[in-house]
N, CA, C and O atoms as a DFTB+ gen file, in Angstrom:
264 C
 N C O
     1  1      14.823     -34.720       2.003
     2  2      13.607     -34.254       1.405
     3  2      13.959     -33.244       0.315
     4  3      14.654     -32.263       0.580
     5  1      13.497     -33.473      -0.877
     6  2      13.824     -32.571      -1.974
     7  2      12.595     -31.730      -2.339
     8  3      11.457     -32.197      -2.296
     9  1      12.864     -30.504      -2.690
    10  2      11.793     -29.612      -3.127
    11  2      11.686     -29.673      -4.639
    12  3      12.683     -29.799      -5.349
    13  1      10.463     -29.582      -5.107
    14  2      10.281     -29.571      -6.554
    15  2      10.628     -28.194      -7.105
    16  3      10.446     -27.179      -6.432
    17  1      11.118     -28.172      -8.307
    18  2      11.429     -26.889      -8.930
    19  2      10.129     -26.186      -9.311
    20  3       9.105     -26.822      -9.560
    21  1      10.201     -24.882      -9.347
    22  2       9.024     -24.089      -9.694
    23  2       8.702     -24.284     -11.167
    24  3       9.588     -24.251     -12.021
    25  1       7.445     -24.484     -11.447
    26  2       7.016     -24.670     -12.824
    27  2       7.144     -23.353     -13.584
    28  3       7.046     -22.271     -13.004
    29  1       7.363     -23.467     -14.880
    30  2       7.556     -22.299     -15.736
    31  2       6.327     -21.397     -15.733
    32  3       6.461     -20.177     -15.830
    33  1       5.147     -21.968     -15.627
    34  2       3.909     -21.184     -15.600
    35  2       3.870     -20.273     -14.371
    36  3       3.438     -19.124     -14.464
    37  1       4.313     -20.774     -13.241
    38  2       4.322     -19.977     -12.017
    39  2       5.328     -18.829     -12.107
    40  3       5.095     -17.747     -11.568
    41  1       6.426     -19.068     -12.781
    42  2       7.421     -18.008     -12.956
    43  2       6.867     -16.888     -13.832
    44  3       7.073     -15.710     -13.538
    45  1       6.163     -17.250     -14.908
    46  2       5.564     -16.231     -15.766
    47  2       4.490     -15.452     -15.025
    48  3       4.396     -14.231     -15.151
    49  1       3.681     -16.169     -14.251
    50  2       2.620     -15.518     -13.485
    51  2       3.201     -14.549     -12.460
    52  3       2.682     -13.448     -12.272
    53  1       4.267     -14.959     -11.806
    54  2       4.914     -14.089     -10.816
    55  2       5.454     -12.827     -11.488
    56  3       5.360     -11.735     -10.929
    57  1       6.013     -12.977     -12.669
    58  2       6.515     -11.818     -13.402
    59  2       5.407     -10.850     -13.762
    60  3       5.571      -9.636     -13.641
    61  1       4.273     -11.387     -14.207
    62  2       3.135     -10.527     -14.535
    63  2       2.575      -9.850     -13.289
    64  3       2.186      -8.683     -13.333
    65  1       2.535     -10.584     -12.179
    66  2       2.036      -9.997     -10.934
    67  2       2.933      -8.855     -10.466
    68  3       2.442      -7.826     -10.001
    69  1       4.228      -9.033     -10.586
    70  2       5.158      -7.971     -10.201
    71  2       4.985      -6.766     -11.122
    72  3       5.004      -5.625     -10.660
    73  1       4.819      -7.011     -12.412
    74  2       4.593      -5.920     -13.360
    75  2       3.319      -5.154     -13.049
    76  3       3.308      -3.923     -13.073
    77  1       2.253      -5.873     -12.760
    78  2       0.987      -5.230     -12.418
    79  2       1.113      -4.438     -11.120
    80  3       0.561      -3.344     -11.006
    81  1       1.827      -4.976     -10.155
    82  2       2.034      -4.257      -8.889
    83  2       2.788      -2.953      -9.127
    84  3       2.461      -1.932      -8.521
    85  1       3.789      -2.973      -9.998
    86  2       4.537      -1.753     -10.301
    87  2       3.665      -0.724     -11.005
    88  3       3.754       0.469     -10.715
    89  1       2.819      -1.178     -11.933
    90  2       1.912      -0.259     -12.627
    91  2       0.933       0.370     -11.639
    92  3       0.695       1.576     -11.689
    93  1       0.369      -0.431     -10.747
    94  2      -0.570       0.099      -9.761
    95  2       0.119       1.076      -8.809
    96  3      -0.447       2.118      -8.479
    97  1       1.321       0.755      -8.369
    98  2       2.061       1.674      -7.505
    99  2       2.378       2.984      -8.226
   100  3       2.332       4.056      -7.623
   101  1       2.700       2.895      -9.511
   102  2       2.936       4.109     -10.292
   103  2       1.692       4.966     -10.400
   104  3       1.764       6.188     -10.275
   105  1       0.547       4.333     -10.631
   106  2      -0.716       5.067     -10.713
   107  2      -1.032       5.742      -9.383
   108  3      -1.445       6.901      -9.350
   109  1      -0.838       5.018      -8.295
   110  2      -1.094       5.585      -6.965
   111  2      -0.159       6.766      -6.708
   112  3      -0.579       7.779      -6.148
   113  1       1.095       6.644      -7.111
   114  2       2.052       7.732      -6.913
   115  2       1.653       8.967      -7.713
   116  3       1.778      10.088      -7.222
   117  1       1.173       8.773      -8.942
   118  2       0.741       9.904      -9.766
   119  2      -0.457      10.599      -9.137
   120  3      -0.477      11.826      -9.032
   121  1      -1.456       9.831      -8.717
   122  2      -2.647      10.420      -8.101
   123  2      -2.272      11.144      -6.810
   124  3      -2.758      12.247      -6.559
   125  1      -1.420      10.543      -5.996
   126  2      -0.996      11.181      -4.751
   127  2      -0.226      12.468      -5.040
   128  3      -0.442      13.486      -4.383
   129  1       0.664      12.420      -6.013
   130  2       1.429      13.616      -6.368
   131  2       0.544      14.740      -6.858
   132  3       0.729      15.891      -6.464
   133  1      -0.418      14.424      -7.715
   134  2      -1.345      15.448      -8.191
   135  2      -2.166      16.024      -7.048
   136  3      -2.430      17.226      -7.017
   137  1      -2.569      15.186      -6.118
   138  2      -3.335      15.658      -4.966
   139  2      -2.500      16.598      -4.109
   140  3      -2.987      17.646      -3.682
   141  1      -1.266      16.240      -3.858
   142  2      -0.392      17.089      -3.044
   143  2      -0.172      18.432      -3.727
   144  3      -0.220      19.471      -3.069
   145  1       0.065      18.429      -5.023
   146  2       0.285      19.677      -5.753
   147  2      -0.970      20.541      -5.724
   148  3      -0.887      21.755      -5.540
   149  1      -2.115      19.925      -5.902
   150  2      -3.367      20.685      -5.917
   151  2      -3.656      21.290      -4.548
   152  3      -4.113      22.430      -4.463
   153  1      -3.399      20.550      -3.487
   154  2      -3.683      21.043      -2.138
   155  2      -2.685      22.122      -1.731
   156  3      -3.071      23.107      -1.101
   157  1      -1.426      21.957      -2.074
   158  2      -0.407      22.911      -1.644
   159  2      -0.271      24.111      -2.565
   160  3       0.512      25.013      -2.270
   161  1      -1.007      24.155      -3.672
   162  2      -0.879      25.289      -4.588
   163  2      -1.407      26.571      -3.969
   164  3      -0.996      27.658      -4.375
   165  1      -2.306      26.475      -2.999
   166  2      -2.797      27.650      -2.298
   167  2      -3.913      28.382      -3.005
   168  3      -4.381      29.401      -2.498
   169  1      -4.357      27.914      -4.145
   170  2      -5.459      28.567      -4.838
   171  2      -6.755      28.310      -4.091
   172  3      -7.020      27.183      -3.675
   173  1      -7.567      29.349      -3.919
   174  2      -8.872      29.102      -3.290
   175  2      -9.751      28.312      -4.250
   176  3     -10.023      28.756      -5.366
   177  1     -10.185      27.160      -3.818
   178  2     -10.999      26.301      -4.667
   179  2     -12.415      26.251      -4.130
   180  3     -12.634      26.159      -2.922
   181  1     -13.371      26.314      -5.041
   182  2     -14.765      26.176      -4.666
   183  2     -15.341      25.026      -5.469
   184  3     -15.100      24.908      -6.671
   185  1     -16.087      24.200      -4.810
   186  2     -16.704      23.062      -5.488
   187  2     -18.084      23.455      -5.997
   188  3     -18.694      24.403      -5.502
   189  1     -18.562      22.730      -6.973
   190  2     -19.889      22.971      -7.521
   191  2     -20.900      22.248      -6.652
   192  3     -20.885      21.021      -6.554
   193  1     -21.784      23.019      -6.020
   194  2     -22.749      22.418      -5.108
   195  2     -24.193      22.632      -5.559
   196  3     -25.114      22.552      -4.746
   197  1     -24.395      22.904      -6.847
   198  2     -25.724      23.044      -7.447
   199  2     -26.501      24.223      -6.880
   200  3     -27.732      24.207      -6.896
   201  1     -25.829      25.224      -6.389
   202  2     -26.462      26.449      -5.925
   203  2     -25.856      27.607      -6.712
   204  3     -24.634      27.694      -6.829
   205  1     -26.688      28.496      -7.254
   206  2     -26.138      29.612      -8.038
   207  2     -25.357      30.581      -7.145
   208  3     -25.863      31.059      -6.130
   209  1     -24.116      30.858      -7.549
   210  2     -23.280      31.803      -6.815
   211  2     -22.679      32.771      -7.822
   212  3     -21.900      32.359      -8.683
   213  1     -23.025      34.048      -7.731
   214  2     -22.533      35.027      -8.715
   215  2     -21.013      35.137      -8.755
   216  3     -20.451      35.432      -9.809
   217  1     -20.337      34.909      -7.636
   218  2     -18.881      35.072      -7.623
   219  2     -18.174      34.008      -8.451
   220  3     -16.991      34.159      -8.758
   221  1     -18.872      32.934      -8.820
   222  2     -18.257      31.891      -9.631
   223  2     -18.547      32.064     -11.118
   224  3     -18.031      31.302     -11.936
   225  1     -19.368      33.059     -11.485
   226  2     -19.690      33.290     -12.896
   227  2     -18.437      33.782     -13.615
   228  3     -17.685      34.597     -13.082
   229  1     -18.222      33.279     -14.832
   230  2     -17.045      33.646     -15.600
   231  2     -17.429      34.656     -16.670
   232  3     -18.527      34.590     -17.223
   233  1     -16.532      35.588     -16.965
   234  2     -16.693      36.564     -18.041
   235  2     -17.948      37.409     -17.891
   236  3     -18.504      37.851     -18.896
   237  1     -18.397      37.639     -16.705
   238  2     -19.559      38.485     -16.492
   239  2     -20.862      37.894     -16.974
   240  3     -21.868      38.598     -17.057
   241  1     -20.863      36.619     -17.292
   242  2     -22.102      35.998     -17.761
   243  2     -23.069      35.853     -16.595
   244  3     -22.647      35.594     -15.468
   245  1     -24.360      36.016     -16.858
   246  2     -25.333      35.910     -15.763
   247  2     -25.449      34.477     -15.257
   248  3     -25.308      33.520     -16.018
   249  1     -25.705      34.352     -13.982
   250  2     -25.888      33.048     -13.362
   251  2     -27.364      32.722     -13.394
   252  3     -28.190      33.508     -12.930
   253  1     -27.701      31.558     -13.945
   254  2     -29.103      31.155     -14.021
   255  2     -29.463      30.374     -12.777
   256  3     -28.814      29.382     -12.446
   257  1     -30.492      30.818     -12.091
   258  2     -30.921      30.141     -10.876
   259  2     -32.265      29.473     -11.073
   260  3     -32.802      29.442     -12.181
   261  1     -32.799      28.945      -9.998
   262  2     -34.108      28.281     -10.069
   263  2     -35.217      29.286     -10.114
   264  3     -36.388      28.911     -10.175
């Protein structure tokens, strides 16, 4: 029983798929690395929750509330 050789189109497609997989893995690694650095930096972070908080005002500017 003989196997057919792989068509040239399938070889090109496989190469593109491998390239895309490497790009996606690189993107995931960058996002993960940035997340780790941000979490381990130790800076106190506050998220914006749509509530006026004077301690988050910059340069002494007044905080506008409802």
